[in-house]
BARO-594148 format. One record per residue (C-alpha): residue in three letters; x, y, z. Coordinates in steps of 0.1 Angstrom, whole numbers, plus 5000, padded with zeros to 4 digits. Example, Ala and Ser with C-alpha at 12.3 -4.5 7.8 and 13.67 -1.06 7.14 Angstrom:
% residues 2
ALA512349555078
SER513749895071
This chain:
% residues 416
MET053581756561
THR051182026551
PHE048982196576
ALA045882036560
SER047381686564
ALA048481776600
LEU044881856608
SER043681536591
VAL046081326612
LEU044981486644
GLU041281436636
GLN041981066633
ARG043281066669
LEU039781196680
GLU039881496703
THR037181326725
ARG039381026732
ILE040981066767
VAL043580826781
LEU045080966812
GLY048580866823
LEU052180996820
ASP054180686809
ARG053480726772
MET054281096772
ARG057481056792
ALA058780786768
HIS057780996738
LEU059481306750
GLU062681116759
ARG062881006723
LEU062781376714
GLY065481476738
ASN063181596766
PRO062381936753
HIS059982006783
LEU062881996807
ALA064782276790
ILE062482566801
GLY061182686834
ALA057382656836
PHE054382796854
HIS051882506855
VAL048182586861
ALA045282356869
GLY041782426882
THR038082366874
ASN037682726863
GLY039883026859
LYS042982846847
GLY042782996812
SER042483356824
THR045183296849
CYS047483156822
ALA046783456800
MET047683696828
LEU050883516836
ALA051983496799
ARG051183856792
VAL052883996823
LEU055983776818
GLY056183876782
VAL055984246790
SER058784196816
GLY061084106787
ARG060983726788
ARG060183526757
THR057083336769
GLY055383036755
LEU051782976763
TYR049982636759
ILE046282626765
SER043182416756
PRO040782396741
HIS040982636712
LEU037882836701
ARG038282876664
ASN041782776652
ILE043882496666
ARG046982716665
GLU045482926693
ARG046682656717
ILE050382726711
SER051783076711
ILE054883286720
ASP054383636732
GLY050883646718
ARG051883526683
LEU050283196673
ILE052582916660
SER052682926622
GLU051082666601
ARG054482556588
GLU055982516623
PHE052882346636
SER053082086608
ARG056882046612
PHE056781976649
LEU053681756646
GLY055581546620
ARG058381506644
ALA055981406671
LEU054381146648
ASP057881006639
ALA058480956676
ASP055080786680
SER055580486658
ALA053080276679
ARG050380546673
SER049680546711
LEU049580916717
THR046181096720
TYR045181416703
PHE046081616734
GLU049381446739
LEU050481516704
LEU049581876707
THR051481886741
SER054581746723
VAL054282006696
ALA054182286722
PHE057182156741
GLN059282116709
TYR058282456696
PHE059082646728
LYS062482486730
ALA063282546693
ARG062282916697
ARG064382936729
CYS061683056752
ASP062783186786
VAL059683056803
MET056482866795
VAL052982886809
LEU051082556807
GLU047382496812
THR046382136821
GLY043881976798
LEU042081756823
GLY042681726860
GLY046381746867
ARG048081446883
LEU047781236851
ASP047481516826
ALA050081506798
THR051381846809
ASN052381706842
VAL055681566828
VAL057281896840
GLU059481816869
LYS060482136887
PRO057982416878
LEU058782766888
ALA055382756904
ALA052282536901
LEU048882676907
VAL045382536913
THR042782816906
SER039582646918
VAL037982316926
ALA034382226917
LEU032481926904
ASP033281866867
HIS034581576847
GLN033581336875
LEU033981036852
PHE037681096851
LEU038481286883
GLY036181136909
LYS032781196924
THR033681426953
LEU035281766957
SER038081606977
ALA038781346950
ILE038881626923
ALA041081836945
ARG043581556949
GLU043781526911
LYS044281896906
ALA046881916934
GLY048781636916
ILE050681906897
PHE052382026929
LYS056081916931
ARG058381866960
GLY060382176968
CYS058482396943
PRO055882666951
ALA052382536953
VAL049882826949
TYR046182786957
PRO043182966971
ASP043182897009
ILE040082687010
PRO039682367031
VAL039282127002
LEU042682226989
ARG044382287022
ARG043781917031
VAL045381776999
VAL048481986995
LYS050981717004
ARG053881826982
GLY055382156973
VAL056082466992
ALA052582587002
VAL051582936991
PRO047982977001
VAL046283286989
SER043683397015
ARG041683646995
PRO041183776959
TRP042084126947
THR039084346954
LEU036984516928
VAL037184896930
ARG035084976899
THR034184836865
ASP034185036832
TRP031684836812
GLY032085056782
PHE035784976778
GLY035584626792
VAL037984676821
GLN037884656859
ASN040084816885
LEU041284586912
ARG042984646945
ALA045784406954
ALA046784296988
ASN049584556987
ARG046884826984
ARG047984916948
GLN045384936921
TYR045684766888
ARG043584806856
LEU042584466842
SER041284436806
LEU039184136815
LEU035584126829
GLY034183866852
ALA033483806889
ARG036283556893
GLN039083766879
GLY040083906913
TRP040983556924
ASN042783486891
ALA044883796894
ALA045783726931
LEU046883376923
ALA048983476893
HIS050683746913
ALA051383516942
ALA052883256918
VAL055283496902
GLU056283626936
ALA056883276948
SER058883176917
GLY061583436926
LEU061483586891
ASP062083966890
VAL058984116875
PRO058684486881
ASP055384646890
SER055384826857
ALA055184496839
TRP052184396860
ARG050484726852
ARG051084706815
GLY050484336813
LEU047184326831
ALA045984636813
SER046584466779
VAL045784096785
PHE043183936762
TRP041383616768
PRO038383546745
GLY035083376753
ARG034983476789
PHE032383746793
GLN033683886761
VAL031584186750
LEU031184256712
ARG029584576699
LEU027484506668
GLY026184846659
ALA023984956688
LYS023484586698
THR025584396722
LEU026684036720
ILE028283876751
VAL030083546747
ASP030883336777
GLY032082976776
ALA030582896811
HIS030282516809
ASN029982386844
PRO027982496875
GLU030782706891
ALA031382896858
ALA027582946854
GLN027483096889
ALA030283336880
LEU028483436848
ALA025283496867
ALA027183716893
THR028783916865
TRP025583946845
ARG023684066876
SER026084346882
SER026284456846
PRO024184726830
TYR023284476802
SER021084286825
ARG018484566824
ARG018084536786
ARG015984296766
THR018083986762
ARG018083676741
TRP020083376756
ILE021683146730
LEU022482826748
GLY024282506739
ILE025682256764
MET027581916763
LYS025681606771
ASP028181496798
LYS027681816818
ASP025381866848
VAL022882066828
PRO020382146856
LYS023082286878
ILE024482496849
LEU020982636842
ALA019882696878
PRO021883016884
LEU020983156849
ALA017283066849
PRO016083376867
PHE017483596839
ILE016083396810
ALA012983536794
GLU013883436758
ALA016183146749
VAL017382996716
ILE018782646718
VAL021482536695
ARG023882236691
PRO027582336696
PRO029882196670
SER030981886690
PRO030081516689
ARG029481556727
ALA026781816723
LEU023481766740
GLU020581746716
PRO018782086714
LEU015381926721
ASP016681776753
LEU018182096764
ALA015082296755
ARG013082066779
VAL015382146808
VAL015282526800
ARG011482516800
ARG011482346834
PHE013782606850
SER012382906832
PRO008682816826
GLN007783166815
ALA010483196789
ARG009983176752
VAL012182886741
THR012982806704
ILE015582596685
GLU017882696657
ARG019782456636
ASP023282596644
PRO024982886662
ALA025583096630
THR021883086622
ALA020983186657
ILE023283486656
ALA021983586622
ALA018383566633
TRP019083776664
ARG020884046644
ARG017984056620
GLU015284066647
ALA016784256676
ARG015984616683
SER018584876689
GLU020184836724
ASP019184466726
VAL021584206740
ALA022383846733
VAL024283616756
CYS025783296743
ALA026783056770
GLY027082686780
SER030082566761
LEU033482676748
TYR032682506715
LEU029582726713
ALA031783036721
GLY034182956693
ALA031282906668
VAL029583226678
LEU032783436676
ALA033283296641
ALA029783386631
ALA029983736646
GLY033483816634
GLY034683856670
ARG038383836680
SER039683506694
């Protein structure tokens, strides 16, 4: 199977088709020899923060000398971003080979797009003899395809907020129960010590984290922040964002609870060099600044607003480039951002789930009635127009969707 044919097969399975449940995946993996049971795993769920937490875990574990597989979703520009070992993406050849094996073990064509990718990841990590793997849930937790792992080294829930209510439930408690479904009996269950999670942790060895690492200072020029851990030590983190203190605290607690020996030097080198694109990612385009943030739900938008408010960029002339999915709570996403929007360009992210720009523009005008609101035909055109029209020192912020973040990074030549 060529890489092009692998992509074609996956497209036929439709990324937007979601069928939750574990029976199909368990039967499929058994036919492949249960590759997912051969490697210890850190399993991460949460409404927001799970990707950054996974990136921290994978980087620190890799720096400590362990061959570490990382499985994340969604990708921003290249599907191979979802599956990597020690920061190196799976090759096109290996991706195609393991997808071919997954398809051979799916003669009934029952597996979804995400389930096939999960199978590829497990096969690849076993074949490359990973010491440990870090798994990000795709949706929820209890019925997510990644939840076939039976005895994780630690399972983490990073946050709980309203999102994906069609699949996970209408209330925070219902969503929390779905996220906490990744906790396993006798295994560390790591979570922020908040009531909605405290009430639903029924399995696992509870490891509540009472507070985030505290911000000491931010170096906006270099895109790093110094955080103080509970042990009073300071760490340099090469990620921006108001939530990263929580993510770092949860990642550290998970490794400690797992019993793995990870020296402090690995934490220092790992956190100082971790990279996670599309989350308050700052790109320098000459004297202009482009900020890409995939904030796509109300909690993420609140975190973006907090980071933006504290940044020096908020004092410059700014154009907001916005695109959101139609199944999201658009008013609640826009509410925390609206006070900052004086100029907005609305685009359609490259997804069949994207909200029509005209519909989004109406909501933006309602929340920011004084703003100048226009529409561009696609993200690349919006970026090109801003680069052409912006003055020196101007800023653009692209937000509302990870699909938009990927398209903007491709248009701007940013790293992903």
